FIKOLZA-1660 file (N, C-alpha, C; in steps of 0.1 Angstrom, whole numbers, plus 5000, padded with zeros to 4 digits):
% residues 255
   i   px   py   pz ch aa at
   1 4914 6328 1693  A  M  N
   1 4922 6318 1687  A  M CA
   1 4929 6313 1700  A  M  C
   2 4922 6306 1707  A  F  N
   2 4926 6302 1721  A  F CA
   2 4934 6291 1720  A  F  C
   3 4947 6290 1727  A  I  N
   3 4952 6275 1728  A  I CA
   3 4947 6269 1741  A  I  C
   4 4941 6257 1744  A  S  N
   4 4937 6253 1753  A  S CA
   4 4948 6241 1758  A  S  C
   5 4948 6239 1771  A  N  N
   5 4957 6228 1775  A  N CA
   5 4947 6216 1782  A  N  C
   6 4934 6219 1777  A  Q  N
   6 4924 6208 1783  A  Q CA
   6 4925 6193 1776  A  Q  C
   7 4925 6182 1785  A  N  N
   7 4928 6173 1783  A  N CA
   7 4919 6163 1772  A  N  C
   8 4908 6171 1771  A  K  N
   8 4898 6168 1756  A  K CA
   8 4904 6171 1744  A  K  C
   9 4910 6164 1735  A  E  N
   9 4916 6170 1724  A  E CA
   9 4901 6175 1716  A  E  C
  10 4903 6185 1706  A  A  N
  10 4894 6193 1697  A  A CA
  10 4897 6185 1682  A  A  C
  11 4890 6186 1676  A  A  N
  11 4891 6180 1660  A  A CA
  11 4900 6191 1654  A  A  C
  12 4904 6186 1645  A  G  N
  12 4915 6193 1637  A  G CA
  12 4931 6187 1640  A  G  C
  13 4941 6199 1639  A  I  N
  13 4956 6197 1641  A  I CA
  13 4958 6205 1652  A  I  C
  14 4965 6199 1664  A  S  N
  14 4970 6206 1670  A  S CA
  14 4984 6216 1670  A  S  C
  15 4986 6226 1675  A  A  N
  15 4998 6233 1675  A  A CA
  15 5012 6226 1673  A  A  C
  16 5012 6212 1684  A  N  N
  16 5024 6206 1685  A  N CA
  16 5025 6198 1674  A  N  C
  17 5015 6191 1669  A  T  N
  17 5013 6182 1658  A  T CA
  17 5020 6192 1643  A  T  C
  18 5013 6204 1641  A  L  N
  18 5019 6211 1631  A  L CA
  18 5035 6216 1634  A  L  C
  19 5038 6216 1645  A  K  N
  19 5053 6220 1646  A  K CA
  19 5061 6207 1641  A  K  C
  20 5056 6191 1648  A  F  N
  20 5061 6182 1646  A  F CA
  20 5062 6179 1623  A  F  C
  21 5050 6183 1622  A  I  N
  21 5051 6178 1606  A  I CA
  21 5059 6192 1601  A  I  C
  22 5063 6201 1607  A  A  N
  22 5073 6213 1601  A  A CA
  22 5087 6207 1601  A  A  C
  23 5090 6200 1613  A  I  N
  23 5104 6193 1611  A  I CA
  23 5107 6185 1606  A  I  C
  24 5098 6174 1601  A  V  N
  24 5097 6163 1590  A  V CA
  24 5100 6168 1581  A  V  C
  25 5090 6180 1575  A  T  N
  25 5091 6183 1560  A  T CA
  25 5105 6192 1558  A  T  C
  26 5111 6198 1571  A  M  N
  26 5122 6204 1568  A  M CA
  26 5134 6193 1566  A  M  C
  27 5131 6182 1572  A  L  N
  27 5144 6174 1573  A  L CA
  27 5141 6168 1555  A  L  C
  28 5129 6168 1552  A  I  N
  28 5128 6161 1539  A  I CA
  28 5132 6172 1526  A  I  C
  29 5132 6184 1530  A  D  N
  29 5136 6194 1522  A  D CA
  29 5152 6196 1521  A  D  C
  30 5159 6195 1533  A  H  N
  30 5174 6197 1532  A  H CA
  30 5180 6184 1531  A  H  C
  31 5175 6172 1533  A  T  N
  31 5176 6160 1526  A  T CA
  31 5179 6160 1510  A  T  C
  32 5168 6166 1506  A  A  N
  32 5169 6166 1490  A  A CA
  32 5181 6177 1484  A  A  C
  33 5183 6187 1495  A  D  N
  33 5190 6199 1489  A  D CA
  33 5208 6192 1490  A  D  C
  34 5207 6184 1501  A  A  N
  34 5223 6178 1504  A  A CA
  34 5226 6164 1493  A  A  C
  35 5218 6155 1492  A  L  N
  35 5218 6143 1488  A  L CA
  35 5209 6140 1473  A  L  C
  36 5201 6148 1469  A  V  N
  36 5197 6143 1457  A  V CA
  36 5198 6150 1444  A  V  C
  37 5198 6148 1433  A  S  N
  37 5208 6154 1422  A  S CA
  37 5192 6166 1418  A  S  C
  38 5196 6175 1416  A  P  N
  38 5185 6186 1413  A  P CA
  38 5178 6185 1401  A  P  C
  39 5181 6175 1391  A  D  N
  39 5175 6174 1380  A  D CA
  39 5166 6162 1379  A  D  C
  40 5165 6160 1389  A  T  N
  40 5152 6146 1392  A  T CA
  40 5139 6152 1397  A  T  C
  41 5128 6144 1390  A  P  N
  41 5114 6146 1397  A  P CA
  41 5114 6148 1414  A  P  C
  42 5121 6134 1421  A  L  N
  42 5120 6131 1431  A  L CA
  42 5127 6146 1440  A  L  C
  43 5137 6153 1435  A  Y  N
  43 5144 6165 1442  A  Y CA
  43 5132 6176 1441  A  Y  C
  44 5123 6180 1432  A  I  N
  44 5114 6186 1429  A  I CA
  44 5104 6184 1438  A  I  C
  45 5097 6170 1440  A  L  N
  45 5086 6166 1450  A  L CA
  45 5095 6168 1463  A  L  C
  46 5103 6163 1468  A  M  N
  46 5107 6170 1479  A  M CA
  46 5109 6182 1486  A  M  C
  47 5113 6190 1477  A  R  N
  47 5115 6205 1482  A  R CA
  47 5100 6211 1481  A  R  C
  48 5094 6205 1471  A  M  N
  48 5082 6212 1475  A  M CA
  48 5075 6209 1487  A  M  C
  49 5076 6197 1491  A  I  N
  49 5071 6191 1505  A  I CA
  49 5080 6200 1515  A  I  C
  50 5091 6205 1512  A  G  N
  50 5098 6212 1523  A  G CA
  50 5091 6228 1525  A  G  C
  51 5086 6230 1514  A  R  N
  51 5077 6244 1515  A  R CA
  51 5068 6247 1526  A  R  C
  52 5065 6235 1531  A  I  N
  52 5056 6234 1544  A  I CA
  52 5060 6241 1553  A  I  C
  53 5075 6239 1556  A  T  N
  53 5080 6243 1570  A  T CA
  53 5081 6257 1573  A  T  C
  54 5087 6264 1566  A  A  N
  54 5089 6278 1570  A  A CA
  54 5075 6287 1575  A  A  C
  55 5064 6284 1563  A  P  N
  55 5052 6292 1568  A  P CA
  55 5048 6290 1583  A  P  C
  56 5048 6276 1585  A  I  N
  56 5041 6269 1597  A  I CA
  56 5049 6274 1610  A  I  C
  57 5063 6277 1608  A  M  N
  57 5072 6284 1618  A  M CA
  57 5067 6299 1620  A  M  C
  58 5066 6304 1610  A  F  N
  58 5062 6318 1607  A  F CA
  58 5050 6321 1615  A  F  C
  59 5039 6311 1613  A  F  N
  59 5027 6312 1619  A  F CA
  59 5027 6311 1636  A  F  C
  60 5035 6300 1639  A  F  N
  60 5036 6299 1655  A  F CA
  60 5046 6308 1662  A  F  C
  61 5054 6316 1654  A  L  N
  61 5060 6330 1657  A  L CA
  61 5050 6337 1661  A  L  C
  62 5041 6341 1652  A  A  N
  62 5032 6352 1653  A  A CA
  62 5025 6350 1669  A  A  C
  63 5022 6333 1668  A  E  N
  63 5012 6331 1678  A  E CA
  63 5018 6333 1692  A  E  C
  64 5032 6326 1691  A  G  N
  64 5038 6329 1704  A  G CA
  64 5040 6341 1710  A  G  C
  65 5042 6351 1703  A  Y  N
  65 5042 6366 1706  A  Y CA
  65 5030 6371 1713  A  Y  C
  66 5016 6366 1711  A  H  N
  66 5009 6370 1714  A  H CA
  66 5004 6358 1730  A  H  C
  67 5013 6349 1730  A  Y  N
  67 5009 6339 1742  A  Y CA
  67 5023 6337 1753  A  Y  C
  68 5034 6343 1748  A  T  N
  68 5044 6344 1759  A  T CA
  68 5043 6353 1767  A  T  C
  69 5048 6348 1779  A  R  N
  69 5049 6357 1792  A  R CA
  69 5059 6369 1792  A  R  C
  70 5068 6365 1785  A  D  N
  70 5080 6373 1786  A  D CA
  70 5085 6372 1771  A  D  C
  71 5079 6383 1764  A  R  N
  71 5087 6385 1748  A  R CA
  71 5104 6387 1747  A  R  C
  72 5109 6395 1760  A  K  N
  72 5122 6397 1758  A  K CA
  72 5130 6385 1759  A  K  C
  73 5125 6377 1769  A  K  N
  73 5132 6361 1769  A  K CA
  73 5131 6355 1756  A  K  C
  74 5118 6356 1749  A  Y  N
  74 5116 6351 1740  A  Y CA
  74 5125 6354 1725  A  Y  C
  75 5128 6366 1726  A  A  N
  75 5135 6372 1718  A  A CA
  75 5152 6365 1721  A  A  C
  76 5155 6368 1732  A  V  N
  76 5169 6360 1737  A  V CA
  76 5170 6348 1731  A  V  C
  77 5162 6339 1735  A  R  N
  77 5163 6325 1729  A  R CA
  77 5160 6322 1717  A  R  C
  78 5158 6331 1710  A  L  N
  78 5159 6332 1692  A  L CA
  78 5170 6334 1688  A  L  C
  79 5176 6348 1694  A  A  N
  79 5191 6351 1692  A  A CA
  79 5201 6336 1697  A  A  C
  80 5200 6332 1707  A  V  N
  80 5209 6323 1715  A  V CA
  80 5209 6310 1702  A  V  C
  81 5198 6305 1698  A  F  N
  81 5197 6296 1690  A  F CA
  81 5201 6302 1674  A  F  C
  82 5198 6311 1671  A  A  N
  82 5203 6314 1658  A  A CA
  82 5216 6317 1660  A  A  C
  83 5226 6319 1669  A  A  N
  83 5237 6320 1669  A  A CA
  83 5242 6309 1669  A  A  C
  84 5240 6296 1676  A  V  N
  84 5242 6284 1677  A  V CA
  84 5243 6277 1663  A  V  C
  85 5233 6279 1657  A  S  N
  85 5230 6276 1642  A  S CA
  85 5236 6282 1633  A  S  C
  86 5245 6293 1635  A  Y  N
  86 5251 6300 1624  A  Y CA
  86 5262 6292 1617  A  Y  C
  87 5271 6287 1623  A  L  N
  87 5282 6278 1615  A  L CA
  87 5275 6264 1610  A  L  C
  88 5267 6258 1613  A  P  N
  88 5259 6246 1608  A  P CA
  88 5250 6249 1596  A  P  C
  89 5247 6261 1596  A  F  N
  89 5238 6264 1585  A  F CA
  89 5248 6270 1574  A  F  C
  90 5258 6274 1579  A  V  N
  90 5271 6284 1565  A  V CA
  90 5274 6270 1559  A  V  C
  91 5279 6261 1568  A  W  N
  91 5287 6251 1564  A  W CA
  91 5279 6242 1555  A  W  C
  92 5263 6240 1558  A  F  N
  92 5255 6233 1549  A  F CA
  92 5253 6241 1537  A  F  C
  93 5247 6253 1535  A  V  N
  93 5244 6258 1524  A  V CA
  93 5257 6262 1515  A  V  C
  94 5272 6262 1520  A  T  N
  94 5283 6266 1514  A  T CA
  94 5293 6258 1513  A  T  C
  95 5294 6246 1522  A  G  N
  95 5300 6233 1520  A  G CA
  95 5317 6237 1528  A  G  C
  96 5313 6250 1536  A  G  N
  96 5327 6250 1543  A  G CA
  96 5323 6264 1549  A  G  C
  97 5335 6265 1560  A  P  N
  97 5334 6277 1572  A  P CA
  97 5329 6292 1564  A  P  C
  98 5326 6299 1570  A  P  N
  98 5323 6313 1566  A  P CA
  98 5338 6321 1561  A  P  C
  99 5332 6328 1553  A  N  N
  99 5345 6337 1546  A  N CA
  99 5340 6349 1541  A  N  C
 100 5348 6361 1538  A  P  N
 100 5341 6373 1532  A  P CA
 100 5327 6371 1523  A  P  C
 101 5327 6362 1517  A  E  N
 101 5317 6359 1508  A  E CA
 101 5303 6355 1512  A  E  C
 102 5304 6348 1524  A  T  N
 102 5293 6337 1530  A  T CA
 102 5291 6343 1542  A  T  C
 103 5298 6351 1550  A  F  N
 103 5296 6352 1563  A  F CA
 103 5285 6357 1566  A  F  C
 104 5279 6364 1555  A  L  N
 104 5263 6371 1560  A  L CA
 104 5253 6361 1555  A  L  C
 105 5254 6347 1553  A  K  N
 105 5244 6338 1549  A  K CA
 105 5240 6335 1564  A  K  C
 106 5225 6339 1567  A  L  N
 106 5222 6337 1580  A  L CA
 106 5208 6328 1580  A  L  C
 107 5206 6320 1589  A  N  N
 107 5198 6311 1590  A  N CA
 107 5184 6315 1592  A  N  C
 108 5174 6307 1592  A  V  N
 108 5157 6310 1595  A  V CA
 108 5156 6311 1608  A  V  C
 109 5161 6309 1621  A  I  N
 109 5159 6311 1634  A  I CA
 109 5164 6328 1635  A  I  C
 110 5173 6332 1626  A  Y  N
 110 5176 6344 1624  A  Y CA
 110 5164 6352 1619  A  Y  C
 111 5161 6346 1608  A  T  N
 111 5146 6356 1603  A  T CA
 111 5136 6354 1613  A  T  C
 112 5135 6343 1621  A  L  N
 112 5123 6345 1633  A  L CA
 112 5124 6355 1641  A  L  C
 113 5138 6357 1644  A  L  N
 113 5140 6370 1656  A  L CA
 113 5138 6379 1649  A  L  C
 114 5141 6386 1637  A  I  N
 114 5141 6398 1632  A  I CA
 114 5122 6399 1629  A  I  C
 115 5116 6386 1629  A  G  N
 115 5103 6386 1626  A  G CA
 115 5096 6390 1640  A  G  C
 116 5101 6388 1649  A  L  N
 116 5096 6388 1661  A  L CA
 116 5098 6404 1666  A  L  C
 117 5108 6408 1662  A  L  N
 117 5111 6422 1668  A  L CA
 117 5100 6431 1657  A  L  C
 118 5100 6424 1646  A  A  N
 118 5088 6435 1638  A  A CA
 118 5077 6435 1642  A  A  C
 119 5072 6422 1647  A  I  N
 119 5058 6422 1655  A  I CA
 119 5057 6431 1664  A  I  C
 120 5067 6429 1673  A  M  N
 120 5066 6439 1685  A  M CA
 120 5068 6456 1681  A  M  C
 121 5074 6457 1673  A  A  N
 121 5073 6471 1667  A  A CA
 121 5059 6474 1660  A  A  C
 122 5053 6467 1652  A  D  N
 122 5040 6466 1648  A  D CA
 122 5029 6468 1655  A  D  C
 123 5032 6461 1667  A  Q  N
 123 5020 6457 1677  A  Q CA
 123 5020 6471 1685  A  Q  C
 124 5034 6469 1689  A  E  N
 124 5034 6480 1703  A  E CA
 124 5038 6496 1702  A  E  C
 125 5043 6500 1689  A  M  N
 125 5047 6516 1686  A  M CA
 125 5033 6520 1680  A  M  C
 126 5032 6532 1681  A  E  N
 126 5022 6542 1676  A  E CA
 126 5025 6543 1662  A  E  C
 127 5015 6545 1654  A  S  N
 127 5018 6546 1637  A  S CA
 127 5025 6561 1637  A  S  C
 128 5033 6561 1626  A  G  N
 128 5038 6574 1627  A  G CA
 128 5051 6572 1614  A  G  C
 129 5060 6580 1615  A  S  N
 129 5072 6581 1610  A  S CA
 129 5082 6568 1617  A  S  C
 130 5084 6572 1628  A  R  N
 130 5091 6564 1635  A  R CA
 130 5090 6549 1636  A  R  C
 131 5079 6546 1634  A  K  N
 131 5073 6534 1634  A  K CA
 131 5077 6524 1620  A  K  C
 132 5075 6533 1609  A  S  N
 132 5078 6531 1594  A  S CA
 132 5091 6527 1596  A  S  C
 133 5097 6539 1598  A  L  N
 133 5114 6536 1598  A  L CA
 133 5119 6524 1604  A  L  C
 134 5116 6520 1617  A  V  N
 134 5122 6509 1626  A  V CA
 134 5117 6494 1615  A  V  C
 135 5103 6494 1610  A  L  N
 135 5101 6485 1603  A  L CA
 135 5109 6485 1591  A  L  C
 136 5111 6497 1585  A  L  N
 136 5121 6494 1573  A  L CA
 136 5135 6488 1577  A  L  C
 137 5138 6495 1587  A  V  N
 137 5153 6491 1592  A  V CA
 137 5153 6473 1594  A  V  C
 138 5142 6465 1600  A  L  N
 138 5143 6452 1601  A  L CA
 138 5139 6446 1588  A  L  C
 139 5134 6453 1579  A  I  N
 139 5132 6447 1567  A  I CA
 139 5146 6444 1562  A  I  C
 140 5154 6454 1563  A  L  N
 140 5168 6456 1557  A  L CA
 140 5175 6443 1565  A  L  C
 141 5173 6443 1576  A  L  N
 141 5183 6435 1583  A  L CA
 141 5177 6421 1582  A  L  C
 142 5167 6417 1574  A  S  N
 142 5159 6404 1573  A  S CA
 142 5168 6398 1562  A  S  C
 143 5173 6410 1552  A  M  N
 143 5176 6404 1538  A  M CA
 143 5186 6393 1540  A  M  C
 144 5198 6392 1547  A  P  N
 144 5208 6382 1548  A  P CA
 144 5199 6370 1552  A  P  C
 145 5189 6370 1558  A  G  N
 145 5184 6356 1569  A  G CA
 145 5178 6347 1557  A  G  C
 146 5176 6334 1556  A  D  N
 146 5169 6325 1550  A  D CA
 146 5155 6330 1551  A  D  C
 147 5149 6331 1538  A  W  N
 147 5134 6335 1534  A  W CA
 147 5137 6351 1533  A  W  C
 148 5146 6360 1538  A  S  N
 148 5148 6374 1534  A  S CA
 148 5135 6381 1537  A  S  C
 149 5132 6391 1531  A  A  N
 149 5121 6398 1535  A  A CA
 149 5108 6392 1532  A  A  C
 150 5107 6383 1525  A  I  N
 150 5093 6374 1521  A  I CA
 150 5091 6369 1534  A  I  C
 151 5102 6364 1541  A  G  N
 151 5095 6356 1554  A  G CA
 151 5089 6366 1566  A  G  C
 152 5097 6380 1565  A  L  N
 152 5091 6391 1572  A  L CA
 152 5073 6394 1567  A  L  C
 153 5073 6395 1557  A  L  N
 153 5059 6396 1548  A  L CA
 153 5051 6385 1555  A  L  C
 154 5054 6372 1555  A  Y  N
 154 5046 6363 1559  A  Y CA
 154 5043 6364 1573  A  Y  C
 155 5055 6366 1581  A  I  N
 155 5053 6369 1596  A  I CA
 155 5042 6380 1602  A  I  C
 156 5043 6389 1595  A  L  N
 156 5035 6400 1595  A  L CA
 156 5023 6398 1593  A  L  C
 157 5019 6394 1581  A  T  N
 157 5008 6390 1578  A  T CA
 157 4998 6379 1589  A  T  C
 158 5006 6370 1597  A  F  N
 158 5001 6360 1603  A  F CA
 158 4996 6368 1620  A  F  C
 159 5004 6378 1621  A  S  N
 159 5004 6387 1632  A  S CA
 159 4992 6397 1631  A  S  C
 160 4993 6403 1620  A  R  N
 160 4983 6416 1617  A  R CA
 160 4968 6409 1617  A  R  C
 161 4967 6397 1611  A  Y  N
 161 4953 6391 1608  A  Y CA
 161 4952 6378 1616  A  Y  C
 162 4957 6377 1629  A  R  N
 162 4956 6364 1634  A  R CA
 162 4940 6363 1637  A  R  C
 163 4933 6375 1640  A  E  N
 163 4919 6373 1645  A  E CA
 163 4910 6373 1632  A  E  C
 164 4915 6373 1622  A  N  N
 164 4906 6371 1610  A  N CA
 164 4912 6362 1602  A  N  C
 165 4910 6347 1605  A  R  N
 165 4915 6337 1597  A  R CA
 165 4915 6338 1581  A  R  C
 166 4901 6344 1575  A  K  N
 166 4898 6348 1562  A  K CA
 166 4908 6355 1555  A  K  C
 167 4910 6367 1561  A  R  N
 167 4919 6378 1558  A  R CA
 167 4934 6373 1558  A  R  C
 168 4938 6366 1568  A  Q  N
 168 4950 6360 1567  A  Q CA
 168 4954 6352 1557  A  Q  C
 169 4943 6342 1552  A  T  N
 169 4947 6333 1543  A  T CA
 169 4946 6339 1528  A  T  C
 170 4939 6352 1527  A  K  N
 170 4936 6362 1516  A  K CA
 170 4951 6366 1508  A  K  C
 171 4954 6371 1522  A  V  N
 171 4968 6378 1522  A  V CA
 171 4981 6369 1517  A  V  C
 172 4981 6357 1528  A  Y  N
 172 4990 6347 1524  A  Y CA
 172 4991 6344 1509  A  Y  C
 173 4978 6340 1505  A  L  N
 173 4977 6335 1491  A  L CA
 173 4983 6348 1482  A  L  C
 174 4979 6360 1484  A  L  N
 174 4987 6370 1476  A  L CA
 174 4998 6372 1476  A  L  C
 175 5006 6369 1485  A  I  N
 175 5020 6373 1487  A  I CA
 175 5026 6359 1480  A  I  C
 176 5020 6347 1481  A  T  N
 176 5026 6337 1476  A  T CA
 176 5023 6333 1461  A  T  C
 177 5012 6341 1458  A  L  N
 177 5013 6341 1440  A  L CA
 177 5020 6352 1434  A  L  C
 178 5026 6364 1440  A  L  N
 178 5035 6374 1435  A  L CA
 178 5048 6366 1434  A  L  C
 179 5052 6358 1445  A  L  N
 179 5063 6350 1448  A  L CA
 179 5063 6342 1437  A  L  C
 180 5053 6333 1433  A  C  N
 180 5054 6324 1422  A  C CA
 180 5054 6331 1408  A  C  C
 181 5049 6342 1411  A  A  N
 181 5049 6351 1394  A  A CA
 181 5064 6355 1393  A  A  C
 182 5070 6358 1402  A  M  N
 182 5082 6367 1400  A  M CA
 182 5094 6353 1400  A  M  C
 183 5091 6342 1404  A  N  N
 183 5098 6331 1401  A  N CA
 183 5100 6325 1389  A  N  C
 184 5084 6328 1383  A  G  N
 184 5081 6319 1370  A  G CA
 184 5083 6332 1357  A  G  C
 185 5085 6345 1362  A  A  N
 185 5087 6353 1351  A  A CA
 185 5095 6352 1341  A  A  C
 186 5109 6350 1347  A  Y  N
 186 5121 6344 1338  A  Y CA
 186 5119 6332 1329  A  Y  C
 187 5118 6321 1334  A  P  N
 187 5115 6312 1321  A  P CA
 187 5102 6314 1314  A  P  C
 188 5093 6319 1318  A  L  N
 188 5081 6324 1308  A  L CA
 188 5086 6334 1300  A  L  C
 189 5095 6343 1301  A  Y  N
 189 5100 6355 1293  A  Y CA
 189 5109 6347 1282  A  Y  C
 190 5119 6336 1287  A  S  N
 190 5125 6332 1279  A  S CA
 190 5120 6324 1268  A  S  C
 191 5109 6317 1273  A  L  N
 191 5100 6310 1263  A  L CA
 191 5096 6317 1254  A  L  C
 192 5088 6329 1257  A  I  N
 192 5083 6335 1247  A  I CA
 192 5093 6343 1235  A  I  C
 193 5105 6345 1239  A  R  N
 193 5115 6350 1232  A  R CA
 193 5120 6338 1224  A  R  C
 194 5117 6325 1229  A  G  N
 194 5125 6315 1221  A  G CA
 194 5136 6309 1225  A  G  C
 195 5142 6314 1237  A  Q  N
 195 5154 6309 1240  A  Q CA
 195 5154 6301 1249  A  Q  C
 196 5163 6294 1250  A  A  N
 196 5163 6281 1259  A  A CA
 196 5165 6281 1275  A  A  C
 197 5156 6274 1281  A  V  N
 197 5156 6277 1297  A  V CA
 197 5165 6270 1306  A  V  C
 198 5169 6274 1314  A  D  N
 198 5175 6267 1323  A  D CA
 198 5168 6262 1331  A  D  C
 199 5173 6246 1331  A  S  N
 199 5163 6236 1340  A  S CA
 199 5160 6240 1353  A  S  C
 200 5172 6246 1359  A  L  N
 200 5170 6251 1375  A  L CA
 200 5158 6260 1378  A  L  C
 201 5160 6272 1368  A  Y  N
 201 5150 6282 1370  A  Y CA
 201 5132 6274 1368  A  Y  C
 202 5134 6264 1361  A  V  N
 202 5120 6258 1358  A  V CA
 202 5117 6254 1376  A  V  C
 203 5127 6244 1377  A  S  N
 203 5125 6236 1389  A  S CA
 203 5122 6246 1401  A  S  C
 204 5129 6255 1401  A  A  N
 204 5126 6268 1413  A  A CA
 204 5110 6271 1412  A  A  C
 205 5105 6277 1399  A  A  N
 205 5093 6279 1399  A  A CA
 205 5082 6270 1404  A  A  C
 206 5085 6255 1400  A  V  N
 206 5078 6249 1402  A  V CA
 206 5076 6244 1417  A  V  C
 207 5089 6241 1424  A  I  N
 207 5091 6242 1440  A  I CA
 207 5083 6253 1446  A  I  C
 208 5083 6263 1442  A  N  N
 208 5077 6274 1452  A  N CA
 208 5060 6273 1450  A  N  C
 209 5058 6264 1441  A  L  N
 209 5042 6263 1442  A  L CA
 209 5038 6253 1456  A  L  C
 210 5049 6245 1459  A  G  N
 210 5045 6240 1474  A  G CA
 210 5041 6250 1485  A  G  C
 211 5043 6262 1484  A  M  N
 211 5040 6273 1493  A  M CA
 211 5026 6273 1496  A  M  C
 212 5019 6268 1487  A  F  N
 212 5004 6268 1488  A  F CA
 212 4998 6258 1499  A  F  C
 213 5007 6246 1501  A  L  N
 213 5003 6236 1510  A  L CA
 213 5004 6241 1524  A  L  C
 214 5012 6245 1530  A  P  N
 214 5012 6250 1546  A  P CA
 214 4997 6260 1548  A  P  C
 215 4991 6268 1541  A  I  N
 215 4981 6273 1544  A  I CA
 215 4969 6264 1542  A  I  C
 216 4970 6255 1532  A  L  N
 216 4960 6242 1537  A  L CA
 216 4958 6235 1550  A  L  C
 217 4972 6232 1553  A  L  N
 217 4973 6226 1565  A  L CA
 217 4966 6233 1576  A  L  C
 218 4971 6250 1577  A  L  N
 218 4968 6255 1589  A  L CA
 218 4953 6259 1590  A  L  C
 219 4943 6255 1578  A  Q  N
 219 4932 6257 1581  A  Q CA
 219 4928 6247 1588  A  Q  C
 220 4932 6236 1590  A  F  N
 220 4928 6226 1603  A  F CA
 220 4933 6226 1615  A  F  C
 221 4939 6239 1617  A  Y  N
 221 4945 6241 1631  A  Y CA
 221 4936 6244 1642  A  Y  C
 222 4933 6240 1652  A  N  N
 222 4921 6237 1662  A  N CA
 222 4925 6245 1672  A  N  C
 223 4934 6254 1672  A  G  N
 223 4937 6262 1684  A  G CA
 223 4944 6254 1697  A  G  C
 224 4945 6242 1697  A  E  N
 224 4945 6233 1705  A  E CA
 224 4965 6234 1709  A  E  C
 225 4970 6234 1720  A  K  N
 225 4983 6229 1721  A  K CA
 225 4988 6218 1717  A  K  C
 226 4979 6206 1724  A  G  N
 226 4983 6194 1718  A  G CA
 226 4994 6190 1728  A  G  C
 227 4997 6175 1725  A  R  N
 227 5004 6168 1732  A  R CA
 227 5019 6170 1729  A  R  C
 228 5029 6170 1738  A  G  N
 228 5044 6170 1736  A  G CA
 228 5054 6173 1745  A  G  C
 229 5047 6181 1755  A  G  N
 229 5055 6189 1766  A  G CA
 229 5069 6197 1759  A  G  C
 230 5079 6194 1766  A  K  N
 230 5091 6202 1763  A  K CA
 230 5098 6200 1749  A  K  C
 231 5092 6186 1742  A  W  N
 231 5100 6187 1729  A  W CA
 231 5095 6196 1721  A  W  C
 232 5079 6198 1721  A  A  N
 232 5075 6207 1711  A  A CA
 232 5082 6221 1713  A  A  C
 233 5083 6225 1726  A  Q  N
 233 5087 6238 1729  A  Q CA
 233 5101 6242 1726  A  Q  C
 234 5111 6232 1726  A  W  N
 234 5125 6232 1721  A  W CA
 234 5128 6224 1711  A  W  C
 235 5120 6215 1706  A  G  N
 235 5124 6205 1695  A  G CA
 235 5132 6211 1684  A  G  C
 236 5123 6220 1677  A  F  N
 236 5128 6228 1665  A  F CA
 236 5141 6234 1667  A  F  C
 237 5146 6239 1676  A  Y  N
 237 5155 6247 1679  A  Y CA
 237 5167 6240 1684  A  Y  C
 238 5166 6227 1686  A  V  N
 238 5174 6214 1692  A  V CA
 238 5179 6210 1676  A  V  C
 239 5170 6204 1669  A  F  N
 239 5169 6198 1657  A  F CA
 239 5173 6204 1646  A  F  C
 240 5171 6218 1646  A  Y  N
 240 5176 6224 1634  A  Y CA
 240 5189 6225 1630  A  Y  C
 241 5202 6228 1643  A  P  N
 241 5214 6228 1638  A  P CA
 241 5220 6214 1639  A  P  C
 242 5213 6205 1645  A  A  N
 242 5219 6191 1644  A  A CA
 242 5214 6184 1633  A  A  C
 243 5206 6185 1628  A  H  N
 243 5202 6179 1613  A  H CA
 243 5210 6185 1604  A  H  C
 244 5215 6198 1604  A  L  N
 244 5222 6206 1595  A  L CA
 244 5235 6200 1593  A  L  C
 245 5244 6198 1609  A  I  N
 245 5254 6190 1610  A  I CA
 245 5255 6177 1604  A  I  C
 246 5245 6174 1608  A  L  N
 246 5243 6155 1601  A  L CA
 246 5244 6155 1584  A  L  C
 247 5236 6164 1581  A  L  N
 247 5237 6162 1566  A  L CA
 247 5248 6166 1561  A  L  C
 248 5259 6177 1565  A  S  N
 248 5270 6182 1560  A  S CA
 248 5279 6172 1563  A  S  C
 249 5278 6164 1572  A  L  N
 249 5289 6154 1578  A  L CA
 249 5288 6139 1565  A  L  C
 250 5274 6136 1563  A  I  N
 250 5272 6129 1554  A  I CA
 250 5276 6134 1540  A  I  C
 251 5273 6147 1534  A  T  N
 251 5276 6152 1523  A  T CA
 251 5293 6152 1521  A  T  C
 252 5298 6153 1533  A  M  N
 252 5314 6153 1531  A  M CA
 252 5319 6140 1527  A  M  C
 253 5316 6129 1538  A  Y  N
 253 5320 6116 1535  A  Y CA
 253 5314 6110 1524  A  Y  C
 254 5306 6117 1517  A  R  N
 254 5302 6110 1500  A  R CA
 254 5311 6113 1491  A  R  C
 255 5316 6127 1492  A  M  N
 255 5325 6132 1484  A  M CA
 255 5337 6125 1479  A  M  C
% end
């Protein structure tokens, strides 16, 4: 899976185009979360589209590990932007500054950082109890992050099977099916018992069906870097906290 810098563009979708799609779908997702009523079809549709973002970023984290010249520098960059995004993210998801109940709500860049460390452990450590212990610790550290341990599973899937696209797709689909099954279990159980079902649980189950969309897009990835220059390298990291601040301010002034 070679990322070429040649001027001639290959058929399919380049890395930078996929990253741009991830940024747009993230904005759609967070706009719905902040400004659209949760009990509307529009909310469900926008949040389903938003499920495209994280898997694409997880995919390119795995790609970045293999192509970056300095993995420690890559980790430091993620740590810096995770710290920069900490307050904007907490404010966005809770409506206020961190407190004893919310200070451990950590953003997706934190999850990417833990994911990078997990790839490094998985790829660079010899198999054995020490490696298993390190991966277990990283799974526990991922829990407070956005996407939690499920994000780590996706990241390790993209890394371990990057040379085998079919296997990568199959494992991704298996994880996604399990995620959807877990989200749909409670509403289904309630229906079987003849109990009322909270519409929010049904919405969450439907929204997570959007997790099948990114793997379809990734089938068209052509291995090319594409056009974009520095914006593609830094765009997500800058846009992420900036759009959270903007949406939080809009929400505040609407109240």
